[in-house]
Z-matrix of the N, CA and C atoms (Angstrom, degrees):
N
C 1 1.451
C 2 1.525 1 108.96
N 3 1.296 2 116.23 1 137.46
C 4 1.458 3 122.02 2 -177.62
C 5 1.529 4 110.53 3 -81.26
N 6 1.323 5 116.45 4 138.87
C 7 1.463 6 121.72 5 178.08
C 8 1.522 7 108.67 6 -72.06
N 9 1.300 8 116.75 7 133.46
C 10 1.470 9 121.71 8 -179.79
C 11 1.520 10 108.78 9 -71.48
N 12 1.325 11 116.40 10 129.86
C 13 1.469 12 120.72 11 175.70
C 14 1.523 13 108.57 12 -69.03
N 15 1.295 14 116.52 13 137.69
C 16 1.472 15 122.27 14 179.33
C 17 1.517 16 109.21 15 -117.56
N 18 1.320 17 115.26 16 159.31
C 19 1.459 18 120.80 17 176.38
C 20 1.522 19 107.94 18 -81.23
N 21 1.335 20 116.41 19 119.66
C 22 1.462 21 121.37 20 179.37
C 23 1.527 22 110.50 21 -87.60
N 24 1.335 23 116.92 22 -37.39
C 25 1.468 24 121.28 23 -178.68
C 26 1.523 25 109.34 24 -160.08
N 27 1.325 26 115.88 25 151.38
C 28 1.464 27 121.73 26 176.02
C 29 1.518 28 107.86 27 -126.93
N 30 1.327 29 115.10 28 129.93
C 31 1.465 30 120.89 29 176.07
C 32 1.522 31 107.74 30 -113.76
N 33 1.315 32 116.96 31 131.50
C 34 1.462 33 122.61 32 179.45
C 35 1.516 34 108.44 33 -107.27
N 36 1.341 35 115.13 34 126.51
C 37 1.459 36 120.83 35 -178.72
C 38 1.521 37 110.06 36 -124.09
N 39 1.315 38 116.11 37 141.90
C 40 1.463 39 119.54 38 170.35
C 41 1.517 40 106.67 39 -78.38
N 42 1.336 41 116.08 40 143.81
C 43 1.459 42 119.26 41 -177.34
C 44 1.519 43 110.09 42 -140.03
N 45 1.322 44 115.63 43 132.68
C 46 1.461 45 120.35 44 176.59
C 47 1.519 46 110.47 45 -75.89
N 48 1.320 47 117.41 46 -17.95
C 49 1.459 48 121.87 47 -177.82
C 50 1.524 49 112.39 48 -75.26
N 51 1.315 50 117.29 49 -20.38
C 52 1.461 51 121.55 50 -176.25
C 53 1.526 52 108.51 51 -100.71
N 54 1.350 53 117.35 52 121.43
C 55 1.467 54 120.13 53 -177.71
C 56 1.528 55 112.55 54 -70.87
N 57 1.330 56 115.00 55 157.22
C 58 1.456 57 120.55 56 177.28
C 59 1.517 58 112.19 57 76.59
N 60 1.306 59 115.45 58 -159.84
C 61 1.467 60 120.68 59 -178.30
C 62 1.525 61 110.12 60 -96.26
N 63 1.311 62 115.72 61 50.68
C 64 1.463 63 120.55 62 -179.98
C 65 1.528 64 110.50 63 -104.33
N 66 1.320 65 114.33 64 154.80
C 67 1.467 66 121.05 65 176.97
C 68 1.521 67 108.09 66 -121.26
N 69 1.311 68 116.16 67 161.85
C 70 1.462 69 122.39 68 177.23
C 71 1.522 70 107.49 69 -101.18
N 72 1.327 71 116.25 70 126.51
C 73 1.458 72 121.10 71 178.84
C 74 1.522 73 109.12 72 -109.74
N 75 1.315 74 115.72 73 133.47
C 76 1.465 75 122.48 74 176.20
C 77 1.523 76 107.55 75 -117.21
N 78 1.318 77 115.84 76 116.64
C 79 1.460 78 121.28 77 179.23
C 80 1.522 79 108.73 78 -104.40
N 81 1.314 80 117.46 79 121.06
C 82 1.467 81 121.76 80 175.72
C 83 1.523 82 107.08 81 -91.93
N 84 1.340 83 115.73 82 130.62
C 85 1.458 84 121.38 83 -175.99
C 86 1.527 85 111.47 84 -99.32
N 87 1.332 86 115.78 85 164.55
C 88 1.462 87 121.56 86 -179.21
C 89 1.521 88 112.39 87 -73.69
N 90 1.334 89 117.60 88 -16.60
C 91 1.464 90 121.47 89 175.60
C 92 1.519 91 108.55 90 -155.75
N 93 1.330 92 115.76 91 163.15
C 94 1.464 93 120.50 92 176.52
C 95 1.522 94 109.59 93 -71.93
N 96 1.323 95 115.77 94 147.89
C 97 1.456 96 120.96 95 179.46
C 98 1.525 97 110.32 96 -85.55
N 99 1.314 98 115.62 97 148.77
C 100 1.463 99 120.29 98 172.98
C 101 1.529 100 107.56 99 -73.74
N 102 1.311 101 116.45 100 168.61
C 103 1.463 102 120.58 101 179.15
C 104 1.530 103 111.03 102 -61.44
N 105 1.318 104 117.01 103 -39.30
C 106 1.469 105 120.99 104 -179.77
C 107 1.532 106 111.13 105 -66.90
N 108 1.333 107 116.81 106 -41.50
C 109 1.464 108 120.24 107 178.62
C 110 1.525 109 110.69 108 -65.69
N 111 1.327 110 116.59 109 -42.94
C 112 1.469 111 120.30 110 179.32
C 113 1.521 112 110.67 111 -61.97
N 114 1.330 113 116.34 112 -41.71
C 115 1.463 114 119.89 113 179.23
C 116 1.519 115 110.85 114 -63.24
N 117 1.316 116 116.16 115 -41.27
C 118 1.474 117 120.15 116 179.63
C 119 1.533 118 110.67 117 -61.67
N 120 1.332 119 117.29 118 -39.83
C 121 1.472 120 120.36 119 176.91
C 122 1.522 121 110.65 120 -67.84
N 123 1.333 122 116.37 121 -43.17
C 124 1.467 123 120.60 122 179.47
C 125 1.527 124 110.87 123 -61.06
N 126 1.321 125 117.54 124 -33.96
C 127 1.464 126 121.72 125 -179.43
C 128 1.525 127 112.75 126 -64.06
N 129 1.322 128 117.96 127 -18.90
C 130 1.467 129 120.41 128 178.65
C 131 1.527 130 111.67 129 -72.41
N 132 1.327 131 117.67 130 -16.61
C 133 1.477 132 124.21 131 -178.00
C 134 1.528 133 112.55 132 66.50
N 135 1.337 134 116.76 133 10.33
C 136 1.470 135 121.80 134 178.79
C 137 1.520 136 110.00 135 -112.54
N 138 1.319 137 116.37 136 -43.00
C 139 1.454 138 122.13 137 -173.54
C 140 1.529 139 111.28 138 -104.93
N 141 1.335 140 115.75 139 145.92
C 142 1.461 141 122.74 140 177.50
C 143 1.529 142 107.45 141 -125.51
N 144 1.324 143 116.20 142 117.79
C 145 1.461 144 121.28 143 -174.62
C 146 1.518 145 111.55 144 -103.69
N 147 1.338 146 114.61 145 141.89
C 148 1.462 147 122.06 146 175.18
C 149 1.523 148 107.62 147 -149.47
N 150 1.333 149 116.16 148 98.78
C 151 1.462 150 119.58 149 -178.88
C 152 1.512 151 111.64 150 68.59
N 153 1.333 152 115.93 151 -118.37
C 154 1.466 153 119.04 152 179.15
C 155 1.526 154 112.01 153 -106.75
N 156 1.349 155 116.71 154 22.55
C 157 1.466 156 121.46 155 178.04
C 158 1.526 157 109.13 156 -124.99
N 159 1.329 158 115.69 157 132.31
C 160 1.461 159 121.94 158 175.79
C 161 1.523 160 107.13 159 -119.43
N 162 1.332 161 116.79 160 131.24
C 163 1.460 162 121.14 161 178.27
C 164 1.517 163 109.43 162 -115.14
N 165 1.328 164 114.71 163 151.60
C 166 1.461 165 121.37 164 175.89
C 167 1.522 166 108.22 165 -161.41
N 168 1.332 167 115.61 166 156.85
C 169 1.464 168 121.01 167 178.80
C 170 1.520 169 108.62 168 -111.00
N 171 1.325 170 115.84 169 141.69
C 172 1.456 171 119.90 170 178.89
C 173 1.527 172 110.06 171 -159.23
N 174 1.310 173 116.11 172 170.80
C 175 1.461 174 120.85 173 172.33
C 176 1.532 175 106.91 174 -77.76
N 177 1.327 176 117.86 175 149.01
C 178 1.480 177 119.19 176 -178.16
C 179 1.528 178 113.68 177 -53.47
N 180 1.311 179 117.76 178 -37.70
C 181 1.468 180 120.29 179 -178.07
C 182 1.535 181 112.42 180 -73.81
N 183 1.334 182 118.32 181 -11.98
C 184 1.460 183 122.19 182 178.67
C 185 1.529 184 113.03 183 -97.19
N 186 1.317 185 117.94 184 -1.69
C 187 1.467 186 120.49 185 -171.62
C 188 1.531 187 112.60 186 -61.19
N 189 1.309 188 118.92 187 -42.07
C 190 1.466 189 120.76 188 -179.51
C 191 1.524 190 111.06 189 -68.61
N 192 1.328 191 116.69 190 -39.42
C 193 1.464 192 121.23 191 179.49
C 194 1.536 193 110.79 192 -63.29
N 195 1.340 194 116.44 193 -42.89
C 196 1.465 195 119.44 194 179.73
C 197 1.529 196 111.92 195 -72.71
N 198 1.314 197 118.07 196 -30.19
C 199 1.471 198 120.16 197 175.27
C 200 1.530 199 109.83 198 -65.00
N 201 1.328 200 116.59 199 -39.30
C 202 1.466 201 120.82 200 177.26
C 203 1.529 202 110.25 201 -67.27
N 204 1.341 203 116.88 202 -39.70
C 205 1.466 204 119.80 203 177.60
C 206 1.529 205 110.63 204 -64.67
N 207 1.327 206 117.28 205 -38.00
C 208 1.458 207 120.98 206 177.43
C 209 1.525 208 110.27 207 -60.17
N 210 1.329 209 117.57 208 -45.80
C 211 1.474 210 121.20 209 177.58
C 212 1.525 211 110.30 210 -57.89
N 213 1.325 212 116.83 211 -42.81
C 214 1.464 213 121.71 212 179.12
C 215 1.529 214 110.80 213 -62.47
N 216 1.333 215 116.50 214 -46.96
C 217 1.468 216 120.94 215 -179.38
C 218 1.526 217 112.01 216 -65.82
N 219 1.329 218 117.52 217 -34.46
C 220 1.469 219 120.67 218 176.39
C 221 1.524 220 110.45 219 -62.91
N 222 1.325 221 116.97 220 -40.81
C 223 1.461 222 121.28 221 177.59
C 224 1.519 223 111.55 222 -64.56
N 225 1.326 224 116.55 223 -43.14
C 226 1.468 225 120.68 224 178.18
C 227 1.521 226 110.97 225 -63.29
N 228 1.326 227 116.28 226 -42.23
C 229 1.468 228 120.39 227 -178.50
C 230 1.530 229 110.95 228 -64.03
N 231 1.323 230 117.32 229 -40.89
C 232 1.468 231 120.53 230 -179.47
C 233 1.528 232 110.89 231 -68.36
N 234 1.327 233 117.27 232 -38.69
C 235 1.470 234 120.27 233 180.00
C 236 1.522 235 111.77 234 -72.15
N 237 1.316 236 117.88 235 -25.85
C 238 1.466 237 121.26 236 -178.28
C 239 1.525 238 111.97 237 -77.58
N 240 1.321 239 117.16 238 -20.67
C 241 1.460 240 121.00 239 -178.96
C 242 1.521 241 109.91 240 -74.52
N 243 1.346 242 118.17 241 138.58
C 244 1.466 243 119.29 242 178.37
C 245 1.529 244 110.54 243 -64.92
N 246 1.324 245 115.52 244 141.61
C 247 1.464 246 118.30 245 178.85
C 248 1.518 247 108.94 246 -73.81
N 249 1.310 248 116.21 247 146.85
C 250 1.454 249 121.04 248 -177.82
C 251 1.520 250 109.69 249 -108.63
N 252 1.320 251 115.72 250 144.06
C 253 1.453 252 121.43 251 176.65
C 254 1.514 253 110.45 252 -75.33
N 255 1.308 254 116.63 253 -177.59
C 256 1.467 255 121.75 254 -178.20
C 257 1.523 256 113.32 255 -59.29
N 258 1.322 257 116.40 256 -35.47
C 259 1.457 258 120.10 257 -175.22
C 260 1.521 259 112.70 258 -96.00
N 261 1.318 260 118.32 259 12.14
C 262 1.453 261 120.92 260 176.93
C 263 1.514 262 114.69 261 87.35
N 264 1.348 263 117.17 262 12.40
C 265 1.447 264 120.99 263 177.43
C 266 1.525 265 108.66 264 -105.72
N 267 1.341 266 118.32 265 147.41
C 268 1.472 267 119.59 266 178.90
C 269 1.526 268 110.50 267 -57.31
N 270 1.321 269 115.86 268 137.84
C 271 1.469 270 121.21 269 179.25
C 272 1.510 271 109.11 270 -87.60
N 273 1.336 272 118.44 271 123.68
C 274 1.460 273 120.31 272 177.85
C 275 1.525 274 110.48 273 -72.23
N 276 1.323 275 116.60 274 153.55
C 277 1.449 276 120.80 275 178.20
C 278 1.532 277 109.51 276 -65.36
N 279 1.328 278 116.69 277 -45.38
C 280 1.465 279 121.95 278 175.76
C 281 1.513 280 107.71 279 -133.65
N 282 1.321 281 118.76 280 127.17
C 283 1.458 282 120.17 281 178.96
C 284 1.538 283 110.63 282 -63.44
N 285 1.312 284 116.98 283 147.73
C 286 1.470 285 122.12 284 180.00
C 287 1.519 286 109.50 285 -60.13
N 288 1.331 287 116.08 286 138.47
C 289 1.456 288 121.09 287 175.16
C 290 1.517 289 113.80 288 84.86
N 291 1.328 290 118.84 289 -6.73
C 292 1.455 291 120.09 290 -179.53
C 293 1.515 292 112.89 291 -107.33
N 294 1.335 293 117.66 292 11.32
C 295 1.450 294 121.42 293 179.14
C 296 1.520 295 108.15 294 -73.13
N 297 1.314 296 116.79 295 123.90
C 298 1.469 297 122.37 296 177.94
C 299 1.502 298 114.36 297 75.56
N 300 1.313 299 119.54 298 14.01
C 301 1.478 300 121.64 299 -179.75
C 302 1.495 301 111.07 300 -76.27
C-alpha cells in the first residue's frame, strides 16, 4: 500500500498574475506524487501538481479550507492508485487457479 502524501508546509504569496483579491498558495508535500496522483489532483481544476509541490489560487480567507481539501484529495488520489506487489507489478485480488481452493 502506498503512503499517502501529506502537506508538510504551505506558503502564501501575493501575486500580480492572479486577478482580484486572490493569493497563490504553494503546498510542499512529504513526498513526490506519482503521475496518476498528480493527474487526479489536476482533474479537480483547482490544484496543480509538480513533483512534491502543489500550487493553487484562493482568497486569503479560503486558504485553510483549501488546504484541508488538498489533504482530502491527496488521500483519494493515493487510494485510487492500484497497489503494487513486492516486485513492482500490480497485485491481483486473487491469484489465478486459487479460487475456491
